[in-house]
C-alpha positions in Angstrom: 32.8 -2.8 4.1 30.5 -5.4 2.4 27.0 -4.1 2.6 23.7 -5.4 1.2 20.7 -3.1 1.0 17.4 -5.1 1.2 14.8 -3.3 -0.9 15.1 -1.6 -4.3 12.6 1.2 -3.6 13.5 4.8 -3.8 15.2 5.1 -0.4 17.0 1.8 -0.5 18.4 2.8 -4.0 19.5 6.2 -2.9 21.2 4.8 0.2 23.0 2.3 -2.0 24.3 5.3 -3.9 25.6 6.9 -0.7 27.4 3.7 0.3 29.0 3.3 -3.1 30.2 6.9 -3.0 31.8 5.9 0.3 33.7 3.1 -1.5 31.8 0.2 0.1 31.1 -3.0 -1.7 27.4 -2.8 -2.2 24.7 -5.2 -3.3 21.0 -4.2 -3.5 18.4 -7.0 -3.2 14.9 -6.9 -4.7 12.2 -9.4 -5.6 11.1 -7.6 -8.8 13.2 -9.2 -11.6 12.5 -6.3 -14.0 13.8 -3.7 -11.5 16.9 -5.8 -10.8 17.6 -6.2 -14.5 17.2 -2.5 -15.1 19.6 -1.6 -12.3 22.2 -4.0 -13.7 21.8 -3.3 -17.4 20.7 0.3 -17.7 21.9 1.6 -14.3 18.6 3.3 -13.6 15.6 2.6 -11.4 12.9 4.6 -13.1 10.0 3.1 -11.3 11.2 4.6 -8.0 13.9 7.2 -8.9 13.0 8.6 -12.3 15.8 10.0 -14.5 18.5 9.4 -11.9 21.6 7.6 -13.2 23.0 5.0 -10.8 26.7 4.1 -10.3 27.8 1.2 -12.4 29.3 -0.4 -9.3 25.8 -1.0 -7.7 25.0 -4.7 -8.3 21.4 -5.7 -8.0 20.4 -9.3 -7.0 17.2 -11.2 -6.6 18.6 -14.0 -4.4 18.4 -13.1 -0.8 20.9 -15.7 0.3 23.5 -14.2 -2.0 22.8 -10.8 -0.4 23.0 -12.2 3.2 26.1 -14.1 2.4 27.8 -11.0 1.0 27.0 -8.7 3.9 28.8 -7.5 7.0 26.0 -4.9 7.3 22.4 -5.4 6.2 20.4 -2.2 5.5 16.6 -3.0 5.7 14.8 -0.6 3.4 11.4 -2.3 3.1 7.9 -1.2 4.2 7.0 -1.8 7.9 4.5 -4.5 7.0 7.2 -6.5 5.4 9.9 -6.2 8.1 8.9 -9.2 10.1 8.7 -11.7 7.3 11.9 -10.4 5.7 13.8 -10.5 9.0 12.6 -14.0 9.7 14.0 -15.1 6.3 17.3 -13.3 6.9 17.7 -14.9 10.3 17.2 -18.4 8.9 19.8 -17.7 6.3 22.3 -16.3 8.8 21.9 -19.4 10.9 22.5 -21.6 7.9 25.6 -19.6 7.0 26.8 -19.5 10.6 27.5 -15.7 10.4 26.6 -12.6 12.3 25.8 -9.1 10.9 24.9 -5.6 12.0 21.4 -4.6 10.9 20.3 -1.0 10.3 16.7 -0.3 9.3 15.3 2.8 7.7 11.5 2.1 8.0 9.3 4.8 9.5 6.2 3.3 11.1 4.7 1.0 13.7 3.7 -2.7 13.2 -0.1 -2.6 12.9 -1.3 -5.3 15.3 1.5 -5.4 17.9 2.2 -1.6 17.9 5.9 -2.5 18.1 8.7 -0.2 16.8 10.6 -1.6 13.9 13.7 -2.4 15.9 11.5 -4.4 18.3 10.1 -6.4 15.4 13.6 -7.2 14.2 14.7 -8.2 17.7 11.8 -10.6 18.0 12.8 -12.3 14.7 16.6 -12.5 15.3 18.9 -14.2 17.7 22.2 -13.3 19.5 24.1 -15.7 17.3 23.0 -14.0 14.1 22.9 -10.3 14.8 25.5 -8.1 16.5 23.1 -5.2 17.0 20.1 -3.3 15.5 20.3 0.3 14.5 17.9 2.8 13.0 18.8 5.5 10.4 16.2 8.3 10.3 15.7 12.0 9.6 14.6 14.5 7.0 15.7 12.7 3.9 13.7 12.6 0.7 15.1 9.8 -1.4 14.9 12.0 -4.6 17.2 14.6 -3.0 19.7 12.0 -1.5 20.0 10.4 -5.0 20.9 13.9 -6.4 23.5 14.3 -3.7 21.7 17.2 -2.2 23.0 18.1 1.3 21.1 15.9 3.8 21.4 15.4 7.6 20.1 12.4 9.5 20.5 10.6 12.8 21.3 7.0 13.7 20.6 5.3 17.0 21.1 2.0 18.7 21.0 0.5 22.2 24.8 0.2 21.9 26.4 3.5 21.2 29.4 1.9 19.5 27.0 0.4 16.9 25.5 3.8 16.1 29.0 5.2 15.6 29.8 2.4 13.2 26.8 3.3 11.1 27.7 7.0 11.3 31.1 6.2 9.9 29.7 4.0 7.2 27.2 6.5 5.8 28.7 9.9 6.4 30.2 11.9 3.6 30.3 15.5 2.3 26.6 15.5 1.3 25.2 13.0 3.7 25.9 14.0 7.3 25.0 11.6 10.1 24.7 12.3 13.9 24.6 9.5 16.4 21.9 9.5 19.1 21.4 7.2 22.2 17.6 7.6 22.2 16.4 4.8 19.9 12.8 5.1 21.1 12.6 8.8 20.3 14.2 8.4 16.9 11.8 5.6 15.8 8.7 7.2 17.3 9.5 10.6 15.7 10.1 9.0 12.3 6.8 7.0 12.6 4.4 9.6 13.9 5.4 12.5 11.7 3.7 10.5 8.8 0.4 11.0 10.6 0.8 14.8 10.7 2.0 14.9 7.1 -1.1 13.0 6.0 -3.3 15.5 7.9 -1.4 18.5 6.3 -2.0 17.0 2.8 -5.7 16.8 3.6 -5.7 20.5 4.6 -3.9 21.5 1.4 -6.3 19.5 -0.7 -9.2 21.1 1.1 -7.8 24.6 0.5 -7.0 25.4 4.1 -4.4 28.1 4.5 -1.0 28.4 6.0 -2.3 29.3 9.4 -4.1 26.0 9.7 -1.1 24.1 8.4 1.3 25.8 10.9 -1.1 25.0 13.8 -1.4 21.3 12.9 2.4 20.9 12.5 3.1 22.6 15.8 0.4 20.9 17.8 1.2 17.6 16.0 4.8 17.8 17.3 3.4 18.1 20.8 1.3 14.9 20.2 4.4 13.1 19.0 6.4 14.2 22.0 3.6 13.3 24.5 3.3 9.8 23.3 7.0 9.3 22.7 8.0 10.5 26.2 5.3 8.3 27.8 6.9 5.4 26.0 10.4 6.3 27.3 11.9 8.7 24.8 13.9 11.8 25.6 11.6 14.8 24.9 14.6 16.7 23.4 14.8 14.2 20.6 11.6 15.5 19.1 13.2 19.0 18.7 15.9 17.4 16.6 16.3 15.9 13.1 14.1 12.8 13.7 11.3 14.9 15.3 10.9 18.5 14.1 13.2 18.1 11.1 11.5 15.0 9.7 8.1 16.5 10.4 8.9 19.7 8.5 10.2 18.0 5.4 7.4 15.4 5.3 4.6 17.8 5.9 5.6 20.5 3.4 6.8 18.7 0.2 5.4 16.9 -2.8 8.2 14.4 -2.4 6.3 13.1 0.6 4.0 10.3 -0.2 2.0 10.9 3.0 1.5 14.5 2.1 0.5 13.6 -1.5 -1.8 10.9 -0.2 -3.6 13.4 2.0 -4.2 15.7 -1.1 -5.5 12.7 -3.1 -8.0 11.8 -0.3 -9.2 15.4 -0.2 -9.8 15.1 -3.9 -12.1 12.1 -3.4 -9.8 9.1 -3.9 -9.9 6.2 -1.6 -6.8 5.1 0.4 -6.4 2.2 -1.9 -6.6 4.3 -5.0 -4.1 6.8 -3.7 -1.5 4.2 -2.8 -2.0 2.4 -6.1 -1.5 5.7 -8.1 1.7 6.4 -6.2 2.9 2.8 -6.5 4.4 3.0 -3.0 3.3 2.3 0.6 1.9 5.2 2.5 3.1 4.4 6.1 1.0 7.1 7.7 -2.3 5.3 7.1 -1.4 2.2 9.2 0.5 4.3 11.7 -2.6 6.4 12.3 -4.4 3.3 13.4 -1.5 2.0 15.5 -0.9 5.4 17.2 -4.6 5.9 17.9 -4.6 2.5 19.8 -1.3 3.3 21.5 -2.7 6.6 22.7 -5.5 4.7 24.5 -3.1 2.2 25.9 -0.8 4.9 27.4 -3.7 7.3 28.2 -2.3 10.1 26.1 -4.3 12.9 24.5 -3.7 12.9 20.7 -6.6 14.9 19.2 -5.1 15.3 15.7 -4.4 11.6 15.5 -7.9 10.8 16.9 -9.7 13.0 14.4 -7.6 11.7 11.5 -8.4 8.1 12.6 -12.1 8.9 12.6 -11.8 10.5 9.2 -9.9 7.6 7.6 -11.7 4.7 9.3 -15.0 5.9 10.7 -16.2 8.1 7.8 -16.7 11.4 9.7 -16.9 14.4 7.5 -14.3 17.2 7.1 -16.7 19.6 8.8 -17.1 17.2 11.8 -13.3 16.6 12.0 -12.3 20.3 12.1 -15.1 21.2 14.5 -13.9 18.5 16.8 -10.3 20.0 16.8 -11.2 23.6 17.0 -13.9 23.3 19.7 -12.0 21.0 22.1 -12.0 21.9 25.8 -9.9 25.0 26.5 -6.4 24.4 27.8 -3.0 26.1 28.1 -0.5 25.7 25.3 2.2 24.0 27.3 0.0 22.3 30.0 0.1 18.9 28.3 3.9 18.7 28.3 4.5 20.3 31.7 4.6 17.0 33.7 6.8 15.3 31.1 9.3 18.1 31.1 9.4 18.4 34.9 10.0 14.6 35.2 12.8 14.8 32.6 14.4 17.7 34.4 14.4 15.8 37.7 16.0 12.8 36.0 18.8 15.0 34.6 19.5 16.6 37.9 19.7 13.3 39.7 22.3 12.1 37.1 
């Protein structure tokens, strides 16, 4: 198929490699002329994937209209904050070209002011005459490992199951396994909120807390993700899968994770701005912490880790105050907070 990847960052570039390996006709669009030139002339992208040779058949372009004109499928691999403006530009081009495409996004976060999931943002900026459907591709997938063809397993979801199966077929190969999922809310929420927990784990590591504390935050963090996600309409079982537990584990335990690394840098005394500038990439967990904190209030959901991290990032409470607030919360049972959600889900299944 003819596919354009929008975004020349690490994950967009690694996905372009997967698609080329699957014999698709691939273009990769980016605004940075130096990166585009490097991909085309040197077949590398050292700013985002150091020392990784790229296939000669990947063609980089800096003209978005050329990319849209080429594509049957558009892969949006841009930061969450850029999704709305990029999608608006794409939709205008699709109207002008009188064509319709399938869009799949790989962004993991929530829009800051609206709290919308990425697929909802795309839906607001596109029309039925330009877009066949919107899918998400998500899961435990460090770009650095995908680019090295290390075995990776992810999920894709859409409101239309047939669209998710198309994306499954397009991306799946011997090192990149793709499952389809009918729970788009759960897949997107799991991918977004795990960044909050990874940021918190990075802070713990930087402050020399041990494995006991990290295991507790990962485990209780997964419960927070599931509580908010199910309140928003997700299937709780999704959070035990690749886009929940799987993505949380890989993001909260690896130096490949920019959220984890950002947490370490914050613990060392850097500001959020300094940490992001040093990495040269967006840390989605920062804005997602703010969005999830506000969503928790909207849905009346207890998210103590998210709340404390929000206070640490944006209200300047100390590390001591933060961890005291977590450890000395009101006593509760371990599964009490999910009991009502699971009972409701069980009743829904038995009715079906």
